[in-house]
C-alpha positions in Angstrom: -10.5 0.6 -10.2 -12.7 2.0 -8.0 -10.6 2.2 -4.4 -11.0 3.3 -0.8 -8.7 3.7 1.8 -8.3 2.3 5.6 -6.0 3.6 8.3 -5.1 1.2 11.0 -1.7 0.2 12.6 1.0 -2.1 11.8 0.4 -4.5 14.7 -3.1 -5.2 13.5 -2.3 -5.5 9.6 0.2 -7.9 10.9 -2.5 -9.9 12.7 -4.5 -9.8 9.5 -2.1 -11.4 7.3 -1.5 -14.0 9.8 -5.4 -14.5 10.1 -6.0 -14.4 6.4 -8.4 -11.4 6.4 -8.6 -8.2 8.3 -11.2 -6.8 11.3 -11.0 -3.6 12.8 -12.6 -2.9 16.6 -15.1 -0.8 15.0 -16.6 -4.2 13.1 -17.7 -5.5 16.7 -18.8 -2.2 18.1 -20.4 -0.6 15.2 -20.9 -3.6 12.6 -19.1 -1.9 9.8 -15.1 -0.8 9.1 -14.8 2.6 8.6 -13.0 3.8 5.6 -12.3 7.1 3.4 -12.1 8.2 0.0 -8.9 9.9 -0.8 -9.9 13.2 -0.1 -10.8 12.0 3.3 -8.0 10.1 4.5 -6.2 13.2 5.9 -9.1 14.7 7.5 -9.4 11.2 9.5 -5.7 11.3 10.6 -6.3 14.8 12.2 -9.3 13.6 14.0 -8.8 10.0 14.7 -4.9 9.3 14.7 -3.3 12.5 15.7 0.1 11.6 17.7 0.0 8.0 17.1 2.8 6.1 15.2 3.4 2.7 13.6 0.7 3.8 11.2 -0.4 2.3 7.6 -2.9 3.2 5.0 -4.6 0.4 3.2 -5.5 1.0 -0.8 -8.8 -1.4 -1.2 -10.2 -2.6 -4.7 -13.6 -2.4 -4.1 -14.5 -4.7 -7.2 -12.4 -7.4 -4.9 -14.3 -6.8 -1.7 -16.2 -10.2 -0.5 -18.3 -7.9 2.1 -20.7 -5.6 1.6 -19.8 -2.1 0.8 -22.0 0.8 1.4 -21.5 4.8 1.2 -23.1 6.2 4.3 -24.1 9.9 5.4 -22.6 11.2 8.5 -24.8 13.8 9.7 -21.6 15.1 12.5 -19.3 15.6 9.1 -22.1 16.7 6.6 -20.0 13.9 4.5 -20.5 10.3 2.9 -17.8 7.7 4.0 -17.5 4.1 2.7 -18.1 1.6 5.3 -17.6 -2.5 4.8 -19.9 -4.2 6.7 -17.8 -7.5 7.5 -14.4 -8.3 7.3 -12.0 -7.1 4.4 -10.5 -10.1 2.6 -6.6 -9.8 2.1 -6.4 -9.7 -1.6 -8.8 -6.7 -2.0 -6.1 -4.8 -0.5 -3.5 -3.7 -3.1 -1.4 -1.5 -1.5 0.3 -0.7 1.7 1.7 2.6 2.4 3.6 3.5 5.8 2.6 7.0 7.0 
């Protein structure tokens, strides 16, 4: 099983459970949802979530995604990151962990 990760807030995840799908704000502004490989999660937390609370980490089974997944190169970080081009179907999220 291939998995990727996405960090979000408890409130955003609760909204997703009500809606039946998850949409990050970046889906509207950048047309994809930022995700990470396991070894990238801590860097994402350090760069974008420092000092924030009520965070959770979603573990996503890539085989269950109904929207396109691509691994795109970030020139500024010189790394390839997974991006989901559309909403995340709830059944693709196989674990939710408080962080």
